[in-house]
GUVEXKE-830705 format. One line per field, with one value per residue (C-alpha): x, y, z; residue number from 1; residue in three letters. Coordinates in steps of 0.05 Angstrom, whole numbers, padded with zeros to 5 digits. Each point is the difference from the previous one (the first is absolute). Layout:
BEGIN
X <- c(X_...)
Y <- c(Y_...)
Z <- c(Z_...)
seq <- c(NUM_...)
type <- c(Ala_...)
// end
This chain:
BEGIN
X <- c(00000_00030_00009_-00059_-00044_00023_-00015_-00068_-00015_00024_-00042_-00063_00013_00010_-00065_-00039_00031_-00017_-00071_-00012_00015_-00065_00016_00049_00044_00009_00014_00056_00031_-00002_00031_00058_00014_00007_00045_00047_00000_00007_00048_00049_-00016_00008_-00067_-00058_-00051_-00064_-00019_-00073_-00027_-00055_-00070_00016_00061_00041_00041_00033_-00015_00043_-00049_00052_00035_-00034_00014_-00041_00050_-00028_00037_-00031_-00002_00013_00062_00059_00050_-00010_00011_-00070_-00031_00048_-00015_-00075_00007_00045_-00038_00067_00038_00068_00053_00036_00055_-00017_00059_-00031_-00067_00030_00026_-00071_-00011_-00073_-00033_-00043_00058_00041_-00056_-00003_00075_00001_-00051_00034_00051_00062_-00014_00046_-00042_-00074_-00044_-00060_-00054_-00064_-00061_-00051_-00061_-00012_-00046_00060_-00031_00057_-00008_00064_00074_00041_00064_00051_00061_00063_00076_00021_-00036_-00001_-00070_-00006_00012_-00053_-00055_00013_-00020_-00066_-00020_00009_-00040_-00054_-00005_-00006_-00055_-00038_00009_-00025_-00060_-00023_00017_-00044_-00055_00001_-00004_-00059_-00035_00013_-00025_-00065_-00009_00012_-00051_-00050_00010_-00007_-00063_-00029_00018_-00031_-00064_-00002_00011_-00055_-00047_00017_-00009_-00068_-00021_00022_-00037_-00064_00007_00014_-00063_-00041_00028_-00016_-00074_00005_00064_-00020_00051_00046_00053_00070_-00003_-00062_00032_00060_-00047_-00036_00066_00024_-00064_00010_00073_-00020_-00054_00052_00038_-00014_00033_-00038_-00027_-00007_-00046_00007_-00040_-00050_-00070_-00047_00054_-00019_00047_-00055_-00005_00075_-00004_-00058_00038_00061_-00045_-00040_00062_00038_00001_-00044_-00058_-00045_00014_-00033_00013_-00006_-00003_00016_-00008_00046_-00029_-00072_00008_00012_00069_-00030_-00035_00051_00043_-00061_-00022_00068_00017_-00069_-00013_-00020_-00064_00005_00062_-00032_-00066_-00053_00039_-00055_00026_00067_00012_00047_00044_00012_00071_-00028_-00054_00054_00033_00015_-00017_00018_-00005_-00010_00016_-00028_00024_00057_00028_-00057_00018_00019_00074_-00013_-00036_00055_00050_-00047_-00013_00075_00008_-00059_00031_00066_-00029_-00072_-00017_-00047_-00039_-00074_-00020_-00007_00033_00058_00027_00019_-00037_00032_-00028_00028_-00019_00029_00002_-00018_-00001_-00020_00003_-00009_00047_00074_00027_00071_-00025_-00040_00063_00038_-00057_00000_-00068_00022_00052_00058_00010_-00073_00004_00058_-00037_-00063_00035_00035_-00037_-00018_-00053_-00019_-00066_00002_-00053_-00052_00029_00064_-00035_-00054_00006_-00042_-00058_-00042_00010_-00018_-00062_-00026_00014_-00041_-00056_-00003_-00003_-00056_-00041_00011_-00023_-00058_-00023_00004_00044_00040_00036_00066_00034_00013_00069_-00014_-00016_00063_00042_-00034_00018_00073_00007_-00025_00050_-00042_00026_-00045_00031_-00037_-00051_-00020_-00004_-00046_-00047_00001_-00016_-00055_-00032_00005_-00033_-00062_-00001_00007_-00060_-00004_00044_00035_00072_00020_00012_00042_-00060_-00019_00065_-00019_00068_-00023_-00055_00043_00062_00023_00043_00059_-00017_-00006_00069_00027_-00034_00029_00069_-00005_-00035_-00057_-00073_-00045_-00046_-00010_00046_00041_00072_00050_00007_00073_-00022_-00054_00023_-00068_-00042_-00062_00000_00010_-00058_-00045_00018_-00016_-00068_-00015_00015_-00049_-00055_00011_-00001_-00064_-00036_00019_-00025_-00069_-00004_00010_-00055_00028_-00053_00018_00075_-00006_-00041_00050_00056_-00038_-00001_-00056_-00016_00020_00068_00012_-00020_00049_00057_-00017_00007_00063_00035_-00026_-00039_-00068_-00001_00000_-00069)
Y <- c(00000_00068_00060_00037_-00061_-00009_00073_-00007_-00063_00035_00061_-00043_-00034_00069_00026_-00061_00005_00074_-00011_-00052_00047_00015_00069_00058_-00022_-00070_00031_00045_-00057_-00046_00053_00016_-00075_-00008_00062_-00030_-00068_00021_00058_-00020_00056_-00011_00031_00036_00048_00029_00065_00016_00071_00008_00024_00071_00001_00029_-00059_-00065_-00061_-00063_-00056_-00057_00025_-00012_00071_00025_00052_00067_00050_00068_00024_00072_-00019_00008_-00028_-00068_-00016_-00029_00070_00024_-00061_00012_00074_-00012_-00063_-00031_-00061_00007_-00042_00017_-00031_-00019_00041_00063_-00017_-00014_00071_00024_-00032_-00014_-00050_-00030_-00012_-00030_-00049_-00022_-00009_-00042_-00046_-00002_-00055_00043_00035_00057_00030_00014_00012_00045_-00007_00041_-00041_00040_-00019_00027_00053_00024_-00024_-00018_-00066_-00002_-00015_-00063_-00005_-00053_-00014_-00036_-00009_00055_-00029_00034_00028_00022_-00073_-00025_00050_00000_-00073_-00012_-00048_00055_00049_-00052_-00016_00074_00008_-00060_00025_00070_-00027_-00048_00050_00052_-00052_-00019_00074_00012_-00062_00021_00070_-00028_-00045_00059_00042_-00057_-00007_00075_00001_-00060_00032_00066_-00034_-00040_00064_00035_-00058_-00001_00075_-00004_-00057_00038_00063_-00041_-00030_00069_00027_-00058_00012_00074_-00019_-00020_00034_00069_00055_00034_00023_-00026_-00040_-00037_-00018_-00027_-00038_-00033_-00018_-00031_-00041_-00027_-00018_-00033_-00040_-00029_-00032_-00048_00044_00016_00072_00047_00059_00057_00064_00038_-00024_00012_00010_-00062_-00056_-00051_00024_-00009_-00071_-00015_00029_-00044_-00061_00020_00012_-00061_-00071_-00018_00045_-00060_-00027_00023_00067_-00012_00060_-00003_00062_-00015_00058_-00021_-00072_-00012_-00027_-00064_-00015_00025_-00063_-00044_00045_-00006_-00073_-00032_-00060_-00073_-00029_-00007_00044_00038_00005_00021_-00022_-00044_00002_00012_00071_00019_00059_00062_-00023_-00062_00040_00045_-00059_00020_00073_00059_00008_00072_00012_00069_00037_-00050_00046_-00023_-00073_-00030_-00017_-00074_-00006_00040_-00056_-00051_00044_00007_-00075_-00006_00053_-00038_-00070_00012_-00056_00006_-00045_00012_-00002_-00072_-00029_-00049_00015_00065_00030_00036_00063_00036_00073_00069_00046_00073_00035_00071_00045_00072_-00009_00018_-00071_00024_00034_-00061_-00042_00046_-00003_-00076_-00006_-00028_-00050_00028_-00064_-00001_00072_-00016_-00062_00041_00059_-00036_00051_00061_00049_00065_00036_00075_00038_00041_00065_-00016_-00003_00055_00007_-00064_00029_00021_-00067_-00038_00044_-00010_-00075_-00005_00043_-00044_-00062_00031_00016_-00070_-00032_00046_00017_00075_00052_00063_00015_00017_00044_00074_00032_00034_-00067_-00030_00057_-00008_-00074_00015_00035_-00060_-00052_-00063_-00043_-00055_00007_-00024_-00039_00063_00040_-00052_00005_00076_00001_-00052_00038_00064_-00036_-00010_00074_00026_00009_-00044_00023_00055_00005_-00014_00065_00015_-00001_-00069_-00032_00009_-00019_00031_-00053_-00059_00017_-00051_00012_-00022_00052_00054_-00016_00003_00067_00029_-00023_00030_00063_-00009_00018_-00038_00056_00038_00059_-00014_-00016_-00037_00038_00018_00036_00044_00072_00034_-00030_00042_-00022_-00073_00005_00032_-00055_-00053_00033_00007_-00074_-00021_00045_-00024_-00073_00010_00036_-00056_-00051_00034_00012_00075_00009_00057_-00007_-00072_00014_00058_-00042_-00057_00049_00036_00066_00048_-00003_00073_-00013_-00058_00043_00054_-00050_-00029_00069_00016_-00065_00000_-00065_00029_-00041_-00063_00019)
Z <- c(00000_-00021_00046_-00028_00008_00072_00015_-00033_00040_00064_-00017_-00008_00067_00032_-00030_00024_00069_00007_-00025_00054_00058_00038_00025_-00005_00058_-00029_-00069_00026_00040_-00061_-00046_00048_00009_-00076_-00003_00051_-00034_-00073_00003_00054_00048_00075_00019_-00033_00028_-00028_00035_-00011_-00004_00052_-00022_00020_-00045_00056_00023_-00024_00042_00005_00020_-00003_00063_00067_00019_-00059_-00022_-00024_-00044_-00005_-00073_00019_00040_-00047_00050_-00033_-00074_-00011_00002_-00055_-00044_00006_-00016_-00060_-00022_-00021_00028_00032_00035_00064_00041_00070_00023_-00029_00029_00069_00002_-00002_00069_-00016_00048_-00054_-00047_00056_00015_-00073_-00004_00063_-00032_-00069_00016_-00005_-00067_-00021_-00055_-00012_-00061_00007_-00054_00000_-00022_-00040_-00042_-00070_00029_00041_00065_00046_00036_00040_-00004_-00013_00041_-00018_00043_-00025_00002_-00048_-00060_-00068_00009_-00073_-00021_00048_-00013_-00075_-00007_-00037_00055_00053_-00042_-00012_00074_00017_-00052_00028_00071_-00017_-00038_00055_00055_-00033_-00011_00074_00020_-00047_00028_00071_-00016_-00030_00061_00046_-00038_00002_00075_00010_-00042_00037_00067_-00023_-00022_00064_00040_-00038_00012_00074_00004_-00034_00045_00062_-00026_-00008_00069_00029_-00033_00028_00070_-00006_00000_00073_00023_-00025_-00008_-00050_00050_-00013_00064_-00024_-00067_00039_00046_-00057_-00033_00065_00004_-00070_00015_00066_-00035_-00047_00058_00057_00053_00064_-00003_00059_-00013_00049_00005_00042_00013_-00059_-00053_-00041_00023_-00013_-00072_-00008_00026_-00047_-00059_00015_-00001_-00062_-00043_00024_-00027_00059_-00022_-00012_00070_00065_00032_00074_00047_00074_00043_00059_00040_-00008_00025_00075_00016_00028_-00066_-00051_00002_-00011_-00058_-00033_00012_00007_00044_-00002_00028_00075_00005_00057_00036_-00050_-00062_-00026_-00071_-00034_-00025_-00056_00018_-00042_-00016_-00033_-00035_-00031_-00036_-00071_00013_00044_00075_00022_00074_00014_00063_00010_00054_00046_-00004_00068_00011_00011_-00067_-00035_00014_-00030_-00061_-00011_-00004_-00048_-00046_-00001_-00013_-00024_00050_00059_00047_00014_00073_00022_-00063_00002_-00069_-00034_-00059_-00059_-00030_-00061_00010_-00014_00061_00001_00067_00019_00060_00020_00060_-00002_00005_00014_00062_00019_-00007_00047_00050_-00003_-00032_-00068_-00021_-00040_-00040_-00019_-00023_-00047_-00026_-00013_-00033_-00058_-00044_00041_-00026_00033_-00015_00011_00038_-00037_00027_-00037_-00068_00002_-00075_-00004_00040_-00060_-00035_00063_00013_-00070_00005_00064_-00029_-00062_00045_00041_-00062_-00029_00066_00017_-00069_00013_00032_-00012_-00065_00032_00051_-00001_-00001_00066_00033_-00028_00026_00067_00002_-00015_00067_00038_00026_-00011_00056_-00027_-00069_-00062_00040_00038_-00065_-00030_00061_-00003_-00075_00005_00058_-00042_-00058_00044_00019_-00072_-00045_-00062_-00059_00039_00024_00072_00036_00062_00047_-00025_00024_00074_00028_00066_00005_-00022_00040_00050_00062_-00042_-00052_00053_00025_-00071_-00011_00064_-00022_-00069_00024_-00049_00013_-00048_-00021_-00065_-00009_00063_-00019_00045_00065_-00012_-00064_00033_-00002_00012_00057_-00016_-00074_00021_00049_-00053_-00050_00052_00015_-00074_-00011_00054_-00027_-00072_00021_00042_-00057_-00047_00051_00002_-00075_00007_00052_00043_00054_00013_-00005_00049_00049_-00003_00016_00055_-00037_-00019_-00074_-00009_00032_-00047_-00060_00023_00007_-00069_-00030_00041_-00018_-00072_00007_-00017_-00065_00042_00026)
seq <- c(1_2_3_4_5_6_7_8_9_10_11_12_13_14_15_16_17_18_19_20_21_22_23_24_25_26_27_28_29_30_31_32_33_34_35_36_37_38_39_40_41_42_43_44_45_46_47_48_49_50_51_52_53_54_55_56_57_58_59_60_61_62_63_64_65_66_67_68_69_70_71_72_73_74_75_76_77_78_79_80_81_82_83_84_85_86_87_88_89_90_91_92_93_94_95_96_97_98_99_100_101_102_103_104_105_106_107_108_109_110_111_112_113_114_115_116_117_118_119_120_121_122_123_124_125_126_127_128_129_130_131_132_133_134_135_136_137_138_139_140_141_142_143_144_145_146_147_148_149_150_151_152_153_154_155_156_157_158_159_160_161_162_163_164_165_166_167_168_169_170_171_172_173_174_175_176_177_178_179_180_181_182_183_184_185_186_187_188_189_190_191_192_193_194_195_196_197_198_199_200_201_202_203_204_205_206_207_208_209_210_211_212_213_214_215_216_217_218_219_220_221_222_223_224_225_226_227_228_229_230_231_232_233_234_235_236_237_238_239_240_241_242_243_244_245_246_247_248_249_250_251_252_253_254_255_256_257_258_259_260_261_262_263_264_265_266_267_268_269_270_271_272_273_274_275_276_277_278_279_280_281_282_283_284_285_286_287_288_289_290_291_292_293_294_295_296_297_298_299_300_301_302_303_304_305_306_307_308_309_310_311_312_313_314_315_316_317_318_319_320_321_322_323_324_325_326_327_328_329_330_331_332_333_334_335_336_337_338_339_340_341_342_343_344_345_346_347_348_349_350_351_352_353_354_355_356_357_358_359_360_361_362_363_364_365_366_367_368_369_370_371_372_373_374_375_376_377_378_379_380_381_382_383_384_385_386_387_388_389_390_391_392_393_394_395_396_397_398_399_400_401_402_403_404_405_406_407_408_409_410_411_412_413_414_415_416_417_418_419_420_421_422_423_424_425_426_427_428_429_430_431_432_433_434_435_436_437_438_439_440_441_442_443_444_445_446_447_448_449_450_451_452_453_454_455_456_457_458_459_460_461_462_463_464_465_466_467_468_469_470_471_472_473_474_475_476_477_478_479_480_481_482_483_484_485_486_487_488_489_490_491_492_493_494_495_496_497_498_499_500_501_502_503_504_505_506_507_508_509_510_511_512_513_514_515_516_517_518_519_520_521_522_523_524_525)
type <- c(Met_Gly_Arg_Met_Gln_Met_Glu_Leu_His_Thr_Gly_Ile_Glu_Leu_Ala_Val_Asp_Leu_Ile_Arg_Gln_Pro_Asp_Arg_Ala_Ala_Leu_Leu_Ala_Cys_Ala_Thr_Ala_His_Met_Glu_Arg_Leu_Phe_Gly_Val_Ser_Arg_Gly_Trp_Leu_Leu_Glu_Leu_Asp_Pro_Ser_Gly_Arg_Ala_Leu_Met_Cys_Pro_Arg_Leu_Asp_Ala_Gly_Leu_Arg_Phe_Glu_Cys_Asp_Asp_Phe_Ser_His_Pro_Phe_Ala_His_Val_Leu_Arg_Glu_Ala_Arg_Pro_Arg_Ser_Leu_Ser_Thr_Thr_Ala_Cys_Ala_Arg_Leu_Glu_His_Ala_Gly_Leu_Thr_Ala_Leu_Phe_Glu_Ala_Ser_Arg_Gly_Ala_Asp_Ser_Ile_Trp_Ile_Gln_Pro_Leu_Met_Gln_Asp_Asp_Lys_Arg_Thr_Leu_Gly_Ile_Leu_Val_Leu_Cys_Gly_Gln_Asp_Pro_Ala_Trp_Asp_Thr_Val_Val_Gly_Gln_Pro_Leu_Phe_Glu_Gly_Leu_Leu_Ala_Leu_Leu_Ile_His_His_Trp_Gly_Ala_His_Leu_Asp_Arg_Asp_Asp_Arg_Leu_Trp_Gln_Gln_Arg_Met_Leu_Ser_Arg_Ser_Leu_Ser_Ser_Met_Lys_Asp_Thr_Glu_Thr_Glu_Arg_Gln_Lys_Asn_Ala_Met_Leu_Ala_Glu_Ser_Leu_Val_Gly_Gln_Ala_Gly_Cys_Met_Asn_Asp_Leu_Arg_Ala_Gln_Ile_Ile_Arg_Ala_Ala_Gly_Ser_Gln_Leu_Ser_Val_Leu_Val_Gln_Gly_Glu_Thr_Gly_Cys_Gly_Lys_Asp_Leu_Val_Ala_Arg_Gly_Ile_His_Asp_Phe_Ser_Glu_Arg_Lys_Asp_Gly_Pro_Phe_Val_Val_Val_Asn_Cys_Ala_Ala_Ile_Pro_Asp_Ser_Leu_Leu_Glu_Asn_Glu_Leu_Phe_Gly_His_Thr_Lys_Gly_Ala_Phe_Ser_Gly_Ala_Asp_Ala_Ala_Lys_Gln_Gly_Leu_Leu_Ala_Gln_Ala_His_Gly_Gly_Thr_Leu_Phe_Leu_Asp_Glu_Ile_Gly_Asp_Met_Pro_Met_Ala_Leu_Gln_Ser_Lys_Leu_Leu_Arg_Val_Leu_Glu_Thr_Arg_Gln_Phe_Arg_Pro_Leu_Gly_Ala_Arg_Glu_Glu_Thr_His_Ser_Asp_Phe_Arg_Leu_Val_Ala_Ala_Thr_His_Gln_Pro_Leu_Gln_Thr_Arg_Ile_Gln_Glu_Gly_Gly_Phe_Arg_Arg_Asp_Leu_Phe_Tyr_Arg_Leu_Ser_Gln_Phe_Pro_Ile_Arg_Val_Leu_Ala_Leu_Arg_Asp_Arg_Thr_Glu_Asp_Leu_Glu_Leu_Leu_Cys_Arg_His_Phe_Ile_His_Gly_Phe_Arg_Ala_Arg_Glu_Gly_Ser_Gly_Pro_Leu_Gly_Ile_Ser_Ser_His_Ala_Leu_Glu_Tyr_Leu_Lys_His_Tyr_Gly_Phe_Pro_Gly_Asn_Val_Arg_Glu_Leu_Arg_Asn_Val_Ile_Glu_Phe_Ala_Cys_Leu_Gln_Thr_Pro_Glu_Arg_Glu_Asp_Ile_Gln_Val_Glu_Asp_Leu_Arg_Leu_Asp_Val_Met_Ala_Thr_Pro_Asp_Met_Ala_Val_Ala_Glu_Ser_Glu_Thr_Gly_Tyr_Val_Pro_Gln_Leu_Gly_Val_Pro_Pro_Met_His_Glu_Ile_Ala_Asp_Leu_Arg_Ala_Ala_Ser_Gln_Ala_Phe_Glu_Ala_Ala_Ile_Ile_Ser_Ala_Arg_Leu_Arg_Gln_Phe_Gly_Gly_Asn_Arg_Ala_Gln_Ala_Ala_Glu_Ser_Leu_Gly_Leu_Pro_Lys_Arg_Thr_Leu_Ala_His_Lys_Cys_Gln_Lys_Phe_Asn_Val_Ala_Glu_Ala_Gly)
// end
């Protein structure tokens, strides 16, 4: 076989071998191995240009050498810039005292000369650099061989093909990830909109709360919902259940504060027949009833200490023993707990187990008080009015701006639950197809001792035209506004009948008429 035939045969073998390489790393390793074998060099390196085009990487070394392209203290930067190959003696390179070059020379098996060849595609895209190390070979003789040139052409072709394939795969992954993200975002938006039908509010904290509920629903972690009384913790728990994989299972609610301590354990664990006096039949506990669904322990802060220990074990094993039973029962449930009490304080006081607190609060959620999101007052009021009209078949159209402004000055210690009661009571006081007015709200009638305390702390007097006490600058004007509010409310109560309004206030009719004129409430009569 002649020389040309041998080179042709070798070239075909090289081409087949390079084609077989599954990825870019294997391709570069295969090409450098052939360089070393065919051309008598001691070591070969392929330095790959990183995607940013700012550095050359050397993947064959464990250290993963990196040569910055804008660092002209090493010869690779010059070769890239000039786009021409060059040879250098290791002695000349050693004088550069470059750490990367030193590492290459130490791995080059004692070479005393190197050949640096830039590798570029026809479109002038630079792929990297070929570095050959040898014992003072005649580099022009080596690189001038047709076999060398053919191997470089094959390498560049397949290298570029791998890069193009990897780029397409990357684009496909990015597109798939983007589509998946868009789908997840749309799904979350739809879930958020569905939650907004019960957890009403457009404040940022409410959007965050709904997003937290959706994330919590996608896990099996125990959730602890904390917040003041009346802020909607039960709605949060219900939302977690409804948007979870357990939505078709039971949603079992246990109010730890409403069940006497002596009965709570029996309610949770159940009992067998004859377990105690009066146990004429077996009773399934709420833990067993929650199998496959969600167990909501409301007011968990009121659970007795002895029962807390037993609950902790149940949460760790999902095993429990009904009263009087010899064998344990398994229940697969998801736990959501809620409390208005500061559990950290209860822990310090010895009223709540620290280990149970950490087990409950794997996914903590805090619901803000209504006073911290007053921008949602109008939306909540209209939501409750709409609910009242749907239930009763009639009611007011809406609520006036004066009434809304009036509500904003009130602290609402009972939060959203209190607001709902106030609005529904006002709906009964308001004529059909009219707007709720300030005098319809009757906070003075509905106030509880707790509200009175809150009002004294905030300095607010719940009457029309009377601002918070610390804002009053004119006592006479505030008194007149207070008196005008009472007269206006009483006239409205009696349908504008001044005689009845005056009698109910213990005033002569002429005095009431004078005050109506003085306070500009004559139109109410």
